[in-house]
DRENKOLSE-199564 format. One record per residue (C-alpha): x, y, z; chain. Coordinates in pm, whole numbers, padded with zeros to 5 digits. Layout:
BEGIN
{px:X py:Y pz:Z cadena:A}
...
END
This chain:
BEGIN
{px:-00015 py:-00004 pz:00000 cadena:A}
{px:00156 py:00309 pz:-00149 cadena:A}
{px:00171 py:00580 pz:00173 cadena:A}
{px:00315 py:00912 pz:00180 cadena:A}
{px:00300 py:01249 pz:00443 cadena:A}
{px:00107 py:01549 pz:00289 cadena:A}
{px:00269 py:01841 pz:00447 cadena:A}
{px:00076 py:02164 pz:00504 cadena:A}
{px:00117 py:02508 pz:00433 cadena:A}
{px:-00036 py:02885 pz:00500 cadena:A}
{px:-00208 py:02947 pz:00823 cadena:A}
{px:-00339 py:02575 pz:00918 cadena:A}
{px:-00602 py:02481 pz:01175 cadena:A}
{px:-00368 py:02165 pz:01305 cadena:A}
{px:00017 py:02113 pz:01371 cadena:A}
{px:-00047 py:01787 pz:01288 cadena:A}
{px:00080 py:01627 pz:00945 cadena:A}
{px:-00145 py:01352 pz:00850 cadena:A}
{px:-00030 py:00999 pz:00668 cadena:A}
{px:-00197 py:00956 pz:00374 cadena:A}
{px:-00225 py:00692 pz:00110 cadena:A}
{px:-00312 py:00677 pz:-00261 cadena:A}
{px:-00678 py:00615 pz:-00327 cadena:A}
{px:-00805 py:00571 pz:-00655 cadena:A}
{px:-01156 py:00738 pz:-00768 cadena:A}
{px:-01271 py:00627 pz:-01125 cadena:A}
{px:-01511 py:00899 pz:-01276 cadena:A}
{px:-01815 py:00880 pz:-01538 cadena:A}
{px:-02075 py:01074 pz:-01652 cadena:A}
{px:-02313 py:01131 pz:-01903 cadena:A}
{px:-02393 py:00757 pz:-01953 cadena:A}
{px:-02737 py:00798 pz:-02152 cadena:A}
{px:-02805 py:00415 pz:-02070 cadena:A}
{px:-02519 py:00302 pz:-02210 cadena:A}
{px:-02291 py:00075 pz:-01940 cadena:A}
{px:-01934 py:00049 pz:-01990 cadena:A}
{px:-01637 py:-00195 pz:-01861 cadena:A}
{px:-01529 py:00018 pz:-01514 cadena:A}
{px:-01160 py:-00008 pz:-01416 cadena:A}
{px:-01077 py:-00100 pz:-01136 cadena:A}
{px:-01081 py:00154 pz:-00837 cadena:A}
{px:-01158 py:00259 pz:-00459 cadena:A}
{px:-01414 py:00458 pz:-00558 cadena:A}
{px:-01662 py:00554 pz:-00855 cadena:A}
{px:-01833 py:00849 pz:-00927 cadena:A}
{px:-02117 py:00920 pz:-01178 cadena:A}
{px:-02205 py:01297 pz:-01267 cadena:A}
{px:-02518 py:01236 pz:-01396 cadena:A}
{px:-02732 py:01182 pz:-01703 cadena:A}
{px:-02737 py:00805 pz:-01642 cadena:A}
{px:-03020 py:00846 pz:-01878 cadena:A}
{px:-03186 py:01014 pz:-02192 cadena:A}
{px:-03532 py:01108 pz:-02018 cadena:A}
{px:-03510 py:00941 pz:-01678 cadena:A}
{px:-03781 py:00708 pz:-01705 cadena:A}
{px:-03820 py:00382 pz:-01419 cadena:A}
{px:-03706 py:00166 pz:-01683 cadena:A}
{px:-03384 py:00332 pz:-01799 cadena:A}
{px:-03315 py:00411 pz:-01447 cadena:A}
{px:-03370 py:00037 pz:-01319 cadena:A}
{px:-03089 py:-00076 pz:-01583 cadena:A}
{px:-02818 py:00224 pz:-01462 cadena:A}
{px:-02851 py:00147 pz:-01076 cadena:A}
{px:-02843 py:-00211 pz:-01141 cadena:A}
{px:-02551 py:-00187 pz:-01363 cadena:A}
{px:-02398 py:00029 pz:-01092 cadena:A}
{px:-02481 py:-00125 pz:-00802 cadena:A}
{px:-02288 py:-00455 pz:-00952 cadena:A}
{px:-01981 py:-00241 pz:-01009 cadena:A}
{px:-01729 py:-00362 pz:-00753 cadena:A}
{px:-01578 py:-00072 pz:-00560 cadena:A}
{px:-01563 py:00024 pz:-00170 cadena:A}
{px:-01738 py:00384 pz:-00224 cadena:A}
{px:-02018 py:00439 pz:-00516 cadena:A}
{px:-02096 py:00784 pz:-00509 cadena:A}
{px:-02426 py:00902 pz:-00757 cadena:A}
{px:-02555 py:01249 pz:-00869 cadena:A}
{px:-02874 py:01332 pz:-01089 cadena:A}
{px:-02824 py:01491 pz:-01426 cadena:A}
{px:-03060 py:01708 pz:-01600 cadena:A}
{px:-03166 py:01410 pz:-01852 cadena:A}
{px:-03286 py:01244 pz:-01516 cadena:A}
{px:-03640 py:01448 pz:-01540 cadena:A}
{px:-03788 py:01227 pz:-01302 cadena:A}
{px:-03562 py:01289 pz:-01051 cadena:A}
{px:-03657 py:01624 pz:-01019 cadena:A}
{px:-04028 py:01640 pz:-00871 cadena:A}
{px:-04080 py:02004 pz:-00941 cadena:A}
{px:-03953 py:01980 pz:-01291 cadena:A}
{px:-04147 py:01646 pz:-01363 cadena:A}
{px:-04494 py:01750 pz:-01194 cadena:A}
{px:-04496 py:02060 pz:-01476 cadena:A}
{px:-04326 py:01937 pz:-01793 cadena:A}
{px:-04353 py:01528 pz:-01743 cadena:A}
{px:-04611 py:01436 pz:-01977 cadena:A}
{px:-04465 py:01646 pz:-02233 cadena:A}
{px:-04181 py:01324 pz:-02266 cadena:A}
{px:-04351 py:01036 pz:-02088 cadena:A}
{px:-04730 py:01146 pz:-02206 cadena:A}
{px:-04757 py:00689 pz:-02329 cadena:A}
{px:-04586 py:00588 pz:-02036 cadena:A}
{px:-04678 py:00771 pz:-01734 cadena:A}
{px:-04424 py:00791 pz:-01440 cadena:A}
{px:-04407 py:00820 pz:-01080 cadena:A}
{px:-04135 py:01047 pz:-00957 cadena:A}
{px:-04137 py:00879 pz:-00625 cadena:A}
{px:-04060 py:00512 pz:-00723 cadena:A}
{px:-03731 py:00619 pz:-00956 cadena:A}
{px:-03594 py:00824 pz:-00680 cadena:A}
{px:-03630 py:00573 pz:-00471 cadena:A}
{px:-03406 py:00350 pz:-00692 cadena:A}
{px:-03122 py:00579 pz:-00608 cadena:A}
{px:-03259 py:00700 pz:-00235 cadena:A}
{px:-03299 py:00361 pz:-00097 cadena:A}
{px:-02977 py:00164 pz:-00252 cadena:A}
{px:-02837 py:-00024 pz:-00019 cadena:A}
{px:-02512 py:00015 pz:-00226 cadena:A}
{px:-02518 py:00371 pz:-00361 cadena:A}
{px:-02461 py:00686 pz:-00225 cadena:A}
{px:-02709 py:00937 pz:-00396 cadena:A}
{px:-02629 py:01338 pz:-00319 cadena:A}
{px:-02881 py:01566 pz:-00389 cadena:A}
{px:-02698 py:01896 pz:-00333 cadena:A}
{px:-02567 py:01753 pz:-00048 cadena:A}
{px:-02250 py:01657 pz:00116 cadena:A}
{px:-02127 py:01352 pz:00289 cadena:A}
{px:-01801 py:01258 pz:00495 cadena:A}
{px:-01655 py:00873 pz:00351 cadena:A}
{px:-01425 py:00657 pz:00554 cadena:A}
{px:-01315 py:00390 pz:00365 cadena:A}
{px:-01308 py:00096 pz:00558 cadena:A}
{px:-01215 py:-00253 pz:00386 cadena:A}
{px:-00927 py:-00373 pz:00554 cadena:A}
{px:-00812 py:-00393 pz:00188 cadena:A}
{px:-00874 py:-00083 pz:00081 cadena:A}
{px:-00625 py:00221 pz:00148 cadena:A}
{px:-00904 py:00353 pz:00489 cadena:A}
{px:-00877 py:00699 pz:00375 cadena:A}
{px:-01128 py:00953 pz:00464 cadena:A}
{px:-01290 py:01264 pz:00234 cadena:A}
{px:-01578 py:01512 pz:00230 cadena:A}
{px:-01753 py:01548 pz:-00065 cadena:A}
{px:-02028 py:01775 pz:-00197 cadena:A}
{px:-02260 py:01683 pz:-00472 cadena:A}
{px:-02536 py:01889 pz:-00658 cadena:A}
{px:-02701 py:01845 pz:-01018 cadena:A}
{px:-02798 py:02220 pz:-01081 cadena:A}
{px:-02659 py:02366 pz:-01407 cadena:A}
{px:-02726 py:02697 pz:-01585 cadena:A}
{px:-03084 py:02691 pz:-01774 cadena:A}
{px:-03052 py:02489 pz:-02131 cadena:A}
{px:-03368 py:02399 pz:-02287 cadena:A}
{px:-03650 py:02209 pz:-02091 cadena:A}
{px:-03470 py:01977 pz:-01878 cadena:A}
{px:-03440 py:01929 pz:-01503 cadena:A}
{px:-03220 py:02056 pz:-01207 cadena:A}
{px:-03163 py:02433 pz:-01395 cadena:A}
{px:-03152 py:02767 pz:-01286 cadena:A}
{px:-03166 py:03094 pz:-01511 cadena:A}
{px:-02840 py:03126 pz:-01711 cadena:A}
{px:-02779 py:03499 pz:-01669 cadena:A}
{px:-02897 py:03475 pz:-01287 cadena:A}
{px:-02564 py:03562 pz:-01138 cadena:A}
{px:-02777 py:03605 pz:-00788 cadena:A}
{px:-02944 py:03274 pz:-00822 cadena:A}
{px:-02594 py:03064 pz:-00893 cadena:A}
{px:-02453 py:03247 pz:-00588 cadena:A}
{px:-02763 py:03116 pz:-00402 cadena:A}
{px:-02741 py:02747 pz:-00515 cadena:A}
{px:-02351 py:02734 pz:-00486 cadena:A}
{px:-02274 py:02912 pz:-00144 cadena:A}
{px:-02398 py:02556 pz:-00003 cadena:A}
{px:-02056 py:02406 pz:-00094 cadena:A}
{px:-01918 py:02365 pz:00269 cadena:A}
{px:-01528 py:02515 pz:00257 cadena:A}
{px:-01462 py:02206 pz:00351 cadena:A}
{px:-01524 py:01993 pz:00073 cadena:A}
{px:-01209 py:01776 pz:-00086 cadena:A}
{px:-01416 py:01638 pz:-00389 cadena:A}
{px:-01698 py:01842 pz:-00532 cadena:A}
{px:-01918 py:01643 pz:-00820 cadena:A}
{px:-02163 py:01880 pz:-01002 cadena:A}
{px:-02348 py:01793 pz:-01301 cadena:A}
{px:-02188 py:02075 pz:-01534 cadena:A}
{px:-01844 py:02231 pz:-01519 cadena:A}
{px:-01732 py:02584 pz:-01402 cadena:A}
{px:-01736 py:02817 pz:-01649 cadena:A}
{px:-01408 py:02802 pz:-01894 cadena:A}
{px:-01279 py:02478 pz:-01737 cadena:A}
{px:-01332 py:02207 pz:-01931 cadena:A}
{px:-01694 py:02353 pz:-02072 cadena:A}
{px:-01613 py:02459 pz:-02389 cadena:A}
{px:-01959 py:02353 pz:-02618 cadena:A}
{px:-01946 py:02222 pz:-02996 cadena:A}
{px:-02069 py:02568 pz:-03072 cadena:A}
{px:-01728 py:02705 pz:-02919 cadena:A}
{px:-01883 py:02882 pz:-02606 cadena:A}
{px:-01803 py:02851 pz:-02263 cadena:A}
{px:-02080 py:02674 pz:-02147 cadena:A}
{px:-02005 py:02644 pz:-01752 cadena:A}
{px:-02160 py:02884 pz:-01489 cadena:A}
{px:-01928 py:03146 pz:-01309 cadena:A}
{px:-02096 py:03117 pz:-01012 cadena:A}
{px:-01922 py:02794 pz:-00949 cadena:A}
{px:-01642 py:02875 pz:-01039 cadena:A}
{px:-01606 py:03148 pz:-00786 cadena:A}
{px:-01754 py:02933 pz:-00552 cadena:A}
{px:-01471 py:02700 pz:-00632 cadena:A}
{px:-01211 py:02967 pz:-00566 cadena:A}
{px:-01365 py:02994 pz:-00228 cadena:A}
{px:-01381 py:02617 pz:-00123 cadena:A}
{px:-01100 py:02502 pz:-00341 cadena:A}
{px:-01134 py:02114 pz:-00330 cadena:A}
{px:-00869 py:01895 pz:-00468 cadena:A}
{px:-01097 py:01737 pz:-00740 cadena:A}
{px:-01373 py:01870 pz:-00916 cadena:A}
{px:-01544 py:01610 pz:-01123 cadena:A}
{px:-01850 py:01675 pz:-01381 cadena:A}
{px:-01955 py:01600 pz:-01722 cadena:A}
{px:-02284 py:01763 pz:-01959 cadena:A}
{px:-02067 py:01897 pz:-02195 cadena:A}
{px:-01978 py:01593 pz:-02383 cadena:A}
{px:-01724 py:01771 pz:-02637 cadena:A}
{px:-01541 py:01909 pz:-02357 cadena:A}
{px:-01400 py:01585 pz:-02147 cadena:A}
{px:-01099 py:01595 pz:-02011 cadena:A}
{px:-00870 py:01726 pz:-01719 cadena:A}
{px:-00731 py:02127 pz:-01605 cadena:A}
{px:-00530 py:02134 pz:-01329 cadena:A}
{px:-00638 py:02477 pz:-01208 cadena:A}
{px:-00399 py:02713 pz:-00954 cadena:A}
{px:-00568 py:02984 pz:-00755 cadena:A}
{px:-00381 py:03288 pz:-00673 cadena:A}
{px:-00452 py:03360 pz:-00331 cadena:A}
{px:-00206 py:03696 pz:-00293 cadena:A}
{px:-00444 py:03941 pz:-00519 cadena:A}
{px:-00562 py:04178 pz:-00315 cadena:A}
{px:-00724 py:04359 pz:-00616 cadena:A}
{px:-00866 py:04119 pz:-00883 cadena:A}
{px:-01142 py:03922 pz:-00733 cadena:A}
{px:-01168 py:03490 pz:-00755 cadena:A}
{px:-00804 py:03558 pz:-00927 cadena:A}
{px:-00639 py:03251 pz:-01108 cadena:A}
{px:-00303 py:03192 pz:-01196 cadena:A}
{px:-00180 py:03112 pz:-01485 cadena:A}
{px:-00198 py:02734 pz:-01623 cadena:A}
{px:00035 py:02581 pz:-01785 cadena:A}
{px:-00051 py:02200 pz:-01719 cadena:A}
{px:-00173 py:01981 pz:-02057 cadena:A}
{px:-00320 py:01654 pz:-02009 cadena:A}
{px:-00255 py:01415 pz:-02270 cadena:A}
{px:-00518 py:01083 pz:-02242 cadena:A}
{px:-00324 py:00800 pz:-02236 cadena:A}
{px:-00568 py:00606 pz:-02305 cadena:A}
{px:-00645 py:00669 pz:-02693 cadena:A}
{px:-00589 py:00383 pz:-02929 cadena:A}
{px:-00440 py:00146 pz:-02644 cadena:A}
{px:-00586 py:-00062 pz:-02313 cadena:A}
{px:-00481 py:00137 pz:-02131 cadena:A}
{px:-00650 py:00376 pz:-01826 cadena:A}
{px:-00710 py:00727 pz:-01966 cadena:A}
{px:-00547 py:00785 pz:-01626 cadena:A}
{px:-00466 py:01117 pz:-01395 cadena:A}
{px:-00197 py:01084 pz:-01137 cadena:A}
{px:-00183 py:01346 pz:-00848 cadena:A}
{px:00042 py:01099 pz:-00604 cadena:A}
{px:00351 py:01258 pz:-00445 cadena:A}
{px:00489 py:00902 pz:-00625 cadena:A}
{px:00353 py:01021 pz:-00958 cadena:A}
{px:00610 py:01317 pz:-00960 cadena:A}
{px:00378 py:01610 pz:-01016 cadena:A}
{px:00160 py:01591 pz:-00662 cadena:A}
{px:-00159 py:01807 pz:-00650 cadena:A}
{px:-00091 py:02150 pz:-00455 cadena:A}
{px:-00324 py:02131 pz:-00205 cadena:A}
{px:-00308 py:01991 pz:00160 cadena:A}
{px:-00687 py:01948 pz:00252 cadena:A}
{px:-00665 py:02230 pz:00514 cadena:A}
{px:-00982 py:02280 pz:00668 cadena:A}
{px:-01141 py:02526 pz:00804 cadena:A}
{px:-00895 py:02801 pz:01083 cadena:A}
{px:-01030 py:02714 pz:01466 cadena:A}
{px:-00940 py:03043 pz:01497 cadena:A}
{px:-01216 py:03279 pz:01536 cadena:A}
{px:-01263 py:03610 pz:01338 cadena:A}
{px:-01542 py:03841 pz:01517 cadena:A}
{px:-01598 py:04192 pz:01398 cadena:A}
{px:-01742 py:04445 pz:01646 cadena:A}
{px:-01999 py:04641 pz:01446 cadena:A}
{px:-02199 py:04932 pz:01618 cadena:A}
{px:-02570 py:04837 pz:01663 cadena:A}
{px:-02779 py:04971 pz:01433 cadena:A}
{px:-02865 py:05340 pz:01474 cadena:A}
{px:-02570 py:05364 pz:01693 cadena:A}
{px:-02365 py:05680 pz:01595 cadena:A}
{px:-02019 py:05563 pz:01478 cadena:A}
{px:-01725 py:05725 pz:01715 cadena:A}
{px:-01406 py:05469 pz:01640 cadena:A}
{px:-01321 py:05231 pz:01412 cadena:A}
{px:-01471 py:04888 pz:01452 cadena:A}
{px:-01239 py:04638 pz:01550 cadena:A}
{px:-01113 py:04264 pz:01462 cadena:A}
{px:-01048 py:04056 pz:01683 cadena:A}
{px:-00838 py:03720 pz:01544 cadena:A}
{px:-00773 py:03485 pz:01776 cadena:A}
{px:-00627 py:03671 pz:02056 cadena:A}
{px:-00483 py:03951 pz:01843 cadena:A}
{px:-00655 py:04276 pz:01839 cadena:A}
{px:-00628 py:04523 pz:01533 cadena:A}
{px:-00853 py:04830 pz:01421 cadena:A}
{px:-01030 py:04849 pz:01109 cadena:A}
{px:-00972 py:05119 pz:00844 cadena:A}
{px:-01265 py:05333 pz:00792 cadena:A}
{px:-01323 py:05239 pz:00446 cadena:A}
{px:-01274 py:04878 pz:00499 cadena:A}
{px:-01542 py:04683 pz:00691 cadena:A}
{px:-01499 py:04314 pz:00669 cadena:A}
{px:-01790 py:04093 pz:00486 cadena:A}
{px:-01855 py:04411 pz:00295 cadena:A}
{px:-01707 py:04413 pz:-00095 cadena:A}
{px:-01429 py:04167 pz:00009 cadena:A}
{px:-01565 py:03813 pz:-00145 cadena:A}
{px:-01328 py:03650 pz:-00341 cadena:A}
{px:-01024 py:03902 pz:-00288 cadena:A}
{px:-00661 py:03744 pz:-00181 cadena:A}
{px:-00406 py:03832 pz:00050 cadena:A}
{px:-00357 py:03805 pz:00466 cadena:A}
{px:-00674 py:03638 pz:00598 cadena:A}
{px:-00658 py:03841 pz:00885 cadena:A}
{px:-00712 py:04177 pz:00684 cadena:A}
{px:-01015 py:04353 pz:00642 cadena:A}
{px:-00982 py:04375 pz:00278 cadena:A}
{px:-00928 py:03994 pz:00219 cadena:A}
{px:-01209 py:03747 pz:00221 cadena:A}
{px:-01105 py:03573 pz:00503 cadena:A}
{px:-01370 py:03350 pz:00569 cadena:A}
{px:-01256 py:03133 pz:00244 cadena:A}
{px:-00861 py:03183 pz:00330 cadena:A}
{px:-00787 py:03174 pz:00723 cadena:A}
{px:-00652 py:02835 pz:00775 cadena:A}
{px:-00674 py:02711 pz:00461 cadena:A}
{px:-00402 py:02851 pz:00196 cadena:A}
{px:-00256 py:02522 pz:00173 cadena:A}
{px:-00567 py:02460 pz:-00068 cadena:A}
{px:-00373 py:02601 pz:-00345 cadena:A}
{px:-00487 py:02387 pz:-00603 cadena:A}
{px:-00764 py:02206 pz:-00804 cadena:A}
{px:-00801 py:01913 pz:-01058 cadena:A}
{px:-01118 py:01956 pz:-01258 cadena:A}
{px:-01221 py:01652 pz:-01456 cadena:A}
{px:-01524 py:01664 pz:-01744 cadena:A}
{px:-01528 py:01301 pz:-01766 cadena:A}
{px:-01880 py:01251 pz:-02004 cadena:A}
{px:-01847 py:00862 pz:-02142 cadena:A}
{px:-02070 py:01017 pz:-02453 cadena:A}
{px:-01861 py:01206 pz:-02721 cadena:A}
{px:-02155 py:01374 pz:-02866 cadena:A}
{px:-02427 py:01550 pz:-02744 cadena:A}
{px:-02827 py:01469 pz:-02714 cadena:A}
{px:-03010 py:01342 pz:-02931 cadena:A}
{px:-02701 py:01109 pz:-03029 cadena:A}
{px:-02731 py:01029 pz:-03403 cadena:A}
{px:-02548 py:00725 pz:-03572 cadena:A}
{px:-02324 py:00482 pz:-03386 cadena:A}
{px:-02245 py:00591 pz:-03030 cadena:A}
{px:-01886 py:00681 pz:-02994 cadena:A}
{px:-01771 py:00637 pz:-02620 cadena:A}
{px:-01536 py:00774 pz:-02439 cadena:A}
{px:-01315 py:00548 pz:-02128 cadena:A}
{px:-01411 py:00659 pz:-01758 cadena:A}
{px:-01124 py:00875 pz:-01618 cadena:A}
{px:-00912 py:00726 pz:-01369 cadena:A}
{px:-00770 py:00951 pz:-01113 cadena:A}
{px:-00518 py:00873 pz:-00820 cadena:A}
{px:-00437 py:01143 pz:-00527 cadena:A}
{px:-00312 py:01115 pz:-00188 cadena:A}
{px:-00542 py:01134 pz:00082 cadena:A}
{px:-00530 py:01111 pz:00461 cadena:A}
{px:-00540 py:00793 pz:00664 cadena:A}
{px:-00857 py:00804 pz:00879 cadena:A}
{px:-00753 py:00487 pz:01103 cadena:A}
{px:-00373 py:00553 pz:01240 cadena:A}
{px:-00374 py:00188 pz:01358 cadena:A}
{px:-00377 py:00072 pz:00982 cadena:A}
END
C-alpha cells in the first residue's frame, strides 16, 4: 500500500501532519443508458445524466449496473436528463416526455435513494471513510449537486443569466469539501461546447475559488471531456476570484490502446497536487460593529485569535471583500475563504463525460473511457 506524508502550508488549523495513502477514483458521467466496463478502483463517481429521459425502466437498468460494480464506495448525482429525479420539474413538464408511459417520480427516486450500495447526493455533502481492510482506509468530504445553468426544457436548472441565483445555489458547498461533484462544469474549465462557447457556470467557478477542493468532477458538456489543473491566486488584493497562469496540458494515455485514461496526482507520480486539504481554521474572527442606529465615534475592531487590530474606516470586513486574496486577517480580504486554508492552492478539474457527442445521439454512439484519478488522501485509521 503506497503511503506518504502530506505537508501543510499557509495558516493551518492543525499542527499535525496527516499520513496519506493513494486512493483511486473512477470517474464517469453522461452514460445516457449506456454501460461500459469499469476499471478497478476504490471509489466510483457518476456525475449525472444516467439516462436520456429518466424513466423507471432507464433508471433501473443504470442503477443495477452501478450496484453490480465492485467498488468500496459509489457516489451518484443526477443530471438534467434524469427528469423524474427532479419532482418539481417533472410535475410541470413530465407529460411532454412520458405522455404514453406515465412515470411515478417517487418510485424512480427511490431506486437511488434506497439503494444499499449507492450514495445518492442531492445537493448535499457527506464525509466518507473507506473502512475495508484491503482498501486504503482513507477519508474525504464530498459535495454533490445536479444543478446547471438553463439549456432548454430539462431538469435541475437555474436561469443562465441570473448571477444571484447561481450564488444562492453554490454558496451551499461546504468550505471543507475535498471532492466536488457537479453535473455541469465551471465557466472556462473543461466547458467548451460544440459551438465553441464557454458553457460552464461563473457562479460555480467563483464558489470553487473559495472552496478550492482537491478534485472537481463534472460532465454535461460532452465535447469538453478532459482534465485541467487550476492554480488559485491567493495573493491578489484587487482582482476577485483570480487564477494563476495554467500551463498544465493533459494528454489522455488511454487513446487507441488498452490503457486507462489516467491522471496521477500523487507524490509518487512526480506531480503531486498542491492542495493539503486543510480545513476551516479553528481561530475565530469576530468583527465588533456598532448596533443599528448607534452613532459611530471610532473604528470597528477585528479580533483574530488573541490579537486585536483596528479596521480602517473604509474597509468593513465582509462588505465588498468576497473573492479577494491577501492576508486572511486583513479587513480587505475574503478571510472566511482564506483563514487556515492557504494550503488549498490547486484543484484538478475533470470532465468525465462518456458520450462523445451531445444528445440526441445520431448514428453510432462513440464512447470515451472512464477517467481514473489517483490522489493521496489522509488516513483516518491511525492503527492501519
